[in-house]
Every structure is written in structure tokens, then in C-alpha cells.
C-alpha positions, -999 to +999 in steps of 0.1 A: +733-047+712+713-042+743+698-008+753+724+012+734+698+034+717+724+062+714+736+046+682+702+054+667+698+090+677+705+102+642+676+081+630+648+097+649+627+102+617+632+066+608+620+055+642+588+076+638+583+061+603+588+025+615+564+027+644+538+046+623+540+018+597+539-010+622+509+005+641+490+018+610+489+053+626+496+081+601+530+097+608+513+131+610+495+118+641+526+106+659+536+129+687+565+109+702+586+078+694+617+066+714+638+036+707+640+017+740+659-015+733+674-034+704+683-070+703+691-096+676+654-102+668+639-067+669+633-035+688+611-020+715+598+015+707+577+037+731+552+057+710+525+082+715+499+095+690+472+121+691+441+108+710+458+075+720+474+062+751+512+059+751+524+023+744+554+002+739+555-018+707+578-047+697+589-044+661+606-075+648+634-076+622+627-097+591+658-118+601+681-123+631+709-098+632+743-101+648+755-065+653+745-028+652+753-025+615+731-054+606+703-041+628+705-006+612+702-023+578+673-045+589+656-015+604+655+003+571+642-026+551 
């Protein structure tokens, strides 16, 4: 899976929603979110929000995944 974030480019809104949910920052305050890396246990996302420092968050999947298809499914859960 690695750093192949190109697979996720059509999911930009989902990435914003995930990081917003995970950080408890309203999506309306999110100014930037970029998927950096995906592995079998989760993903790293760089995010920025109004009035906050940029940060990288690790968002875990609810279960271990084996490929991109499973990761996309886990991401949307």
C-alpha cells in the first residue's frame, strides 16, 4: 500500500471529513488535508485548520487491511 496516495485523490472530501472527525475540528474550519501514507493499520494525514498549527495525524483503521480495496472500505466506515 505504501505512499500511493494517488489512489485516494478522488476522495479528497472524505479525507477532510475523516481528519475533521478524528481531531474534533469542524469541517468548516479545515483549510487543508492531504493523505500522506497508508499502511495496513491506518493512514497519516497532514492537516491544517483555521487558527491552528499544521499537523500530521495518524488515523487507525478499525481492523487490519490487506490491500487498497480493503483500505478504502475501512476508511469509509
